C-alpha positions in Angstrom: -115.1 -122.6 -125.3 -117.0 -123.5 -122.1 -120.1 -125.6 -122.6 -123.0 -124.3 -120.5 -126.5 -125.8 -120.0 -129.5 -124.1 -118.6 -132.0 -126.4 -116.8 -135.3 -124.6 -116.7 -134.6 -122.2 -119.6 -138.1 -121.1 -120.5 -138.9 -118.9 -117.4 -138.1 -115.2 -117.2 -134.7 -115.8 -115.6 -133.8 -118.6 -118.0 -134.7 -116.4 -121.0 -132.4 -113.6 -119.7 -129.6 -116.1 -119.2 -129.9 -117.4 -122.7 -129.6 -113.9 -124.1 -126.5 -113.1 -122.0 -124.8 -116.4 -122.8 -125.4 -115.9 -126.5 -123.2 -112.8 -126.5 -120.5 -114.3 -124.3 -117.3 -114.8 -126.3 -116.1 -117.8 -124.3 -119.3 -119.8 -123.9 -121.3 -122.2 -126.0 -124.9 -123.1 -125.0 -124.8 -126.8 -124.9 -128.3 -127.6 -123.7 -131.6 -126.0 -122.7 -134.3 -127.8 -120.9 -138.1 -127.5 -120.3 -140.6 -129.3 -118.2 -142.8 -129.6 -121.2 -143.1 -133.0 -122.9 -142.3 -131.6 -126.3 -139.3 -129.6 -127.4 -139.8 -125.8 -127.8 -138.1 -123.8 -130.5 -136.4 -120.7 -129.0 -138.4 -118.3 -131.1 -141.5 -119.3 -129.2 -140.2 -117.9 -125.9 -137.5 -115.4 -127.0 -138.9 -114.1 -130.2 -136.5 -111.1 -130.3 -133.5 -113.3 -131.2 -132.2 -113.4 -134.8 -133.6 -116.2 -137.1 -130.2 -117.9 -137.4 -130.2 -118.9 -133.8 -131.9 -122.3 -134.0 -131.7 -123.5 -130.4 -134.5 -125.3 -128.7 -135.5 -126.4 -125.2 -135.8 -130.1 -124.8 -137.4 -132.2 -122.1 -134.9 -132.6 -119.3 -132.4 -135.4 -119.6 -129.7 -135.7 -116.9 -127.5 -137.9 -119.0 -127.7 -135.6 -122.0 -126.8 -132.5 -120.0 -124.0 -134.3 -118.1 -122.5 -135.5 -121.4 -122.6 -132.1 -123.2 -121.8 -129.5 -120.5 -119.1 -128.2 -118.2 -121.3 -125.8 -116.3 -124.9 -126.2 -115.4 -127.2 -123.2 -114.5 -130.2 -124.3 -112.5 -133.2 -122.0 -113.1 -135.6 -124.3 -111.2 -138.2 -123.3 -108.5 -137.1 -123.1 -104.9 -137.2 -126.5 -103.2 -136.8 -128.3 -106.6 -133.2 -127.6 -107.4 -131.4 -129.4 -104.6 -131.7 -132.9 -105.9 -130.7 -131.9 -109.4 -127.7 -129.9 -108.1 -126.5 -132.9 -106.1 -126.4 -135.1 -109.2 -124.5 -132.7 -111.3 -122.0 -131.9 -108.6 -121.3 -135.6 -108.2 -120.7 -135.8 -111.9 -118.0 -133.2 -111.6 -119.8 -130.2 -113.1 -119.7 -126.6 -111.9 -123.3 -125.8 -110.7 -124.6 -122.3 -110.5 -128.0 -122.6 -108.7 -130.4 -119.6 -109.1 -132.9 -121.0 -106.6 -132.7 -120.6 -102.8 -131.8 -124.2 -102.1 -128.1 -123.6 -101.2 -128.1 -120.0 -100.0 -128.7 -120.7 -96.3 -125.9 -122.5 -94.6 -128.1 -123.9 -91.8 -130.5 -126.5 -93.2 -132.8 -126.0 -90.2 -133.3 -122.4 -91.2 -134.0 -123.5 -94.8 -136.6 -126.0 -93.7 -138.2 -123.4 -91.3 -138.6 -120.7 -94.1 -139.3 -122.9 -97.1 -141.4 -125.6 -95.5 -139.7 -128.7 -97.0 -137.0 -131.1 -96.0 -133.6 -130.2 -97.4 -132.4 -133.3 -99.3 -129.0 -131.8 -100.1 -127.7 -131.4 -96.6 -124.6 -133.5 -97.4 -123.4 -130.9 -100.0 -124.7 -127.8 -98.3 -121.3 -127.1 -96.7 -119.7 -127.0 -100.2 -122.0 -124.2 -101.3 -120.5 -120.7 -101.9 -122.8 -117.6 -101.7 -122.5 -116.0 -105.1 -122.3 -112.3 -104.4 -118.9 -111.4 -106.0 -118.5 -108.1 -104.3 -118.3 -109.9 -100.9 -117.3 -113.5 -101.7 -115.2 -113.3 -104.9 -112.2 -115.3 -103.6 -114.5 -118.2 -102.5 -116.3 -118.1 -105.8 -113.1 -118.6 -107.7 -112.7 -122.0 -106.1 -116.4 -123.1 -105.7 -118.1 -125.9 -107.6 -121.6 -125.2 -106.2 -122.4 -121.5 -106.4 -125.6 -120.3 -104.8 -126.8 -117.3 -106.8 -128.2 -114.7 -104.4 -131.9 -113.7 -104.2 -132.9 -110.4 -105.9 -134.1 -108.7 -102.8 -131.0 -109.6 -100.8 -128.6 -108.4 -103.6 -129.8 -104.8 -103.4 -130.2 -104.8 -99.6 -126.8 -106.4 -98.8 -124.8 -104.2 -101.2 -126.4 -101.1 -99.7 -125.7 -102.0 -96.0 -122.7 -104.3 -95.8 -120.0 -101.6 -96.2 -121.4 -99.7 -93.2 -121.8 -102.8 -91.1 -118.3 -103.9 -92.0 -116.8 -100.7 -90.7 -119.0 -100.8 -87.5 -120.5 -97.4 -88.5 -124.2 -98.2 -87.8 -126.3 -99.5 -84.9 -127.3 -103.1 -85.5 -130.5 -103.2 -83.6 -132.7 -101.0 -85.9 -132.0 -102.0 -89.5 -135.2 -101.5 -91.6 -135.3 -102.6 -95.2 -138.1 -101.5 -97.5 -138.0 -103.0 -101.0 -140.2 -102.6 -104.0 -140.1 -105.1 -107.0 -141.5 -105.4 -110.4 -143.8 -108.3 -111.1 -141.3 -110.5 -112.9 -139.8 -111.2 -109.5 -142.7 -113.5 -108.9 -141.8 -115.7 -111.8 -144.1 -117.1 -114.6 -146.2 -119.4 -112.5 -149.8 -118.4 -112.5 -150.8 -116.5 -109.4 -154.0 -114.5 -108.9 -152.1 -111.8 -107.0 -149.9 -111.0 -110.1 -152.6 -111.0 -112.8 -153.1 -107.8 -114.7 -156.4 -106.8 -113.1 -154.8 -107.2 -109.6 -151.5 -105.5 -110.1 -152.4 -102.7 -112.6 -152.8 -99.3 -110.9 -152.0 -101.1 -107.6 -149.2 -101.2 -105.1 -149.1 -103.3 -101.9 -146.8 -105.0 -99.3 -146.8 -108.8 -99.1 -145.3 -111.5 -96.8 -144.7 -108.8 -94.2 -142.5 -110.3 -91.5 -142.3 -113.7 -93.2 -140.6 -113.3 -96.5 -138.1 -116.1 -97.2 -135.3 -113.8 -98.2 -135.1 -112.4 -94.6 -132.7 -115.1 -93.3 -130.6 -114.8 -96.4 -130.1 -111.1 -95.8 -129.4 -111.6 -92.1 -126.9 -114.4 -92.8 -124.8 -112.2 -95.1 -125.1 -109.0 -93.1 -124.0 -111.1 -90.0 -120.9 -112.1 -92.0 -120.2 -108.4 -92.7 -120.7 -107.3 -89.2 -118.9 -110.2 -87.5 -122.0 -110.5 -85.2 -125.5 -111.8 -85.4 -127.8 -109.3 -87.3 -131.6 -109.2 -87.4 -133.5 -106.9 -89.7 -137.0 -105.7 -90.4 -137.7 -106.5 -94.1 -140.8 -105.5 -95.9 -141.2 -106.3 -99.7 -143.8 -104.5 -101.9 -145.0 -105.3 -105.4 -144.9 -102.5 -108.1 -147.1 -102.5 -111.2 -143.9 -102.7 -113.3 -142.2 -105.4 -115.3 -138.8 -105.3 -113.7 -136.5 -103.7 -111.2 -136.1 -103.5 -107.4 -135.7 -100.2 -105.5 -134.6 -100.8 -101.9 -134.5 -98.2 -99.1 -132.6 -99.0 -96.0 -133.2 -96.9 -92.8 -130.2 -97.0 -90.6 -128.8 -95.3 -87.5 -125.2 -94.0 -87.3 -123.2 -94.7 -84.2 -122.6 -91.6 -82.0 -118.8 -91.6 -82.5 -119.1 -91.9 -86.3 -118.8 -88.7 -88.5 -121.3 -88.0 -91.2 -118.8 -88.3 -94.0 -117.7 -91.8 -92.9 -120.5 -93.3 -94.9 -119.2 -91.9 -98.2 -115.7 -93.2 -97.3 -117.0 -96.7 -96.5 -118.9 -97.0 -99.8 -115.9 -95.7 -101.8 -113.5 -98.1 -100.1 -115.8 -101.0 -100.7 -116.8 -100.4 -104.3 -114.3 -98.2 -106.0 -112.9 -101.1 -108.1 -116.2 -103.0 -108.5 -117.3 -103.3 -112.1 -121.0 -103.5 -111.4 -121.6 -101.1 -108.5 -122.0 -97.4 -109.2 -122.1 -94.9 -106.4 -124.1 -91.7 -106.6 -122.9 -88.5 -105.0 -124.4 -88.0 -101.5 -127.9 -86.8 -101.8 -128.4 -88.1 -105.4 -130.4 -91.3 -105.6 -130.8 -94.1 -108.2 -134.0 -94.9 -110.2 -135.1 -98.1 -111.8 -134.6 -96.8 -115.3 -131.0 -96.3 -114.5 -130.4 -100.0 -114.1 -133.1 -101.9 -116.0 -131.6 -104.5 -118.4 -128.2 -104.0 -116.9 -126.1 -105.9 -114.3 -125.5 -102.7 -112.3 -126.4 -102.0 -108.7 -126.6 -98.2 -108.2 -126.3 -96.8 -104.7 -127.2 -93.5 -103.2 -127.3 -92.4 -99.6 -128.1 -89.5 -97.3 -126.6 -88.9 -93.8 -128.9 -86.5 -91.9 -126.8 -83.6 -90.4 -129.3 -83.1 -87.6 -129.7 -86.6 -86.4 -128.1 -90.1 -86.5 -130.1 -91.2 -89.5 -128.6 -92.7 -92.6 -130.8 -93.6 -95.6 -129.4 -95.8 -98.3 -131.2 -96.4 -101.6 -130.2 -99.1 -104.1 -131.6 -100.0 -107.5 -131.1 -103.2 -109.5 -132.8 -105.1 -112.3 -134.2 -108.2 -110.5 -133.8 -110.4 -113.6 -130.2 -109.3 -114.3 -128.1 -108.3 -111.3 -130.8 -110.0 -109.2 -130.6 -113.3 -111.1 -129.2 -114.1 -114.6 -126.6 -111.4 -114.9 -125.2 -112.1 -111.5 -125.1 -115.8 -112.4 -122.9 -115.0 -115.4 -120.8 -112.7 -113.3 -120.2 -115.7 -111.0 -119.4 -117.8 -114.0 -116.8 -115.3 -115.1 -115.2 -115.2 -111.7 -115.1 -118.9 -111.4 -113.8 -119.5 -114.9 -111.2 -116.7 -114.8 -112.8 -114.6 -117.6 -113.1 -110.8 -117.4 -115.9 -110.2 -115.0 -118.0 -108.2 -117.5 -117.9 -110.7 -120.4 -121.4 -111.1 -121.8 -122.6 -108.4 -119.6 -121.5 -105.3 -121.5 -124.3 -103.2 -122.9 -122.2 -100.7 -124.8 
């Protein structure tokens, strides 16, 4: 059994991670931490669990987690995980970080978008971007795995196969994403209170969302050239899920059916990517509470337009589920362990 701890277990993502790990056949939860000064019984933040599960979140203790755990999941806010990750990595632990602190390879880009000094520069080069569909072989060997952001996961999976084949123009990639409110986390924010979000729908952080450089970095890898995108996120009056629509232009020498072939080639063997027939598109209810990314596309027969639509659950494939998928890849388990819903 692999001993796994969750640092920051009482948030939305931490709670999902607890539920997934509890049904994982090769994992034992060895520690759960909270920022609170007092321990919190698990029934207080995940009341749906059976009574016989008597776990509790305790105030954070580095020495206790180091002693009891092989793998440490960090569910800490952006800008707060880097110091903790460094300590556990030095202690020889596998670290799967669900914050943004190790996703960007260039610390200058991180400091520009997140507004704080990166204190983990010395280990940044050791970080592996944790999107298994693109970086599986690197994840198998990584000790510091940077779990992708929720918006980037849906956007990248929908665009990378076309960029990798050189099928689309690179100067006009437009990404329109819509997320449920859990993507904002549990921290109190007037913009996500019920009276503000109910019966409402709006764009936010237009042109300045911190996931933009992450999307551009990975798409640049796929294209083998520098990529810039227009990314606009929106907030839906829903609990969970992200629907992303990417507006792309097909190169003149590329046939319409090339898009379908690119997606089939990229994802035919992927356990958590499901392709829709051309002209059929995913919905949030198709993927909520699963680790799937569903993809649909349409290539306009009368123009060069290609529209790609993806759907994920922001808390599962966009966070906790993908973190466990990364664990499975790294540990050599079947990739769907703990993630089966049937």
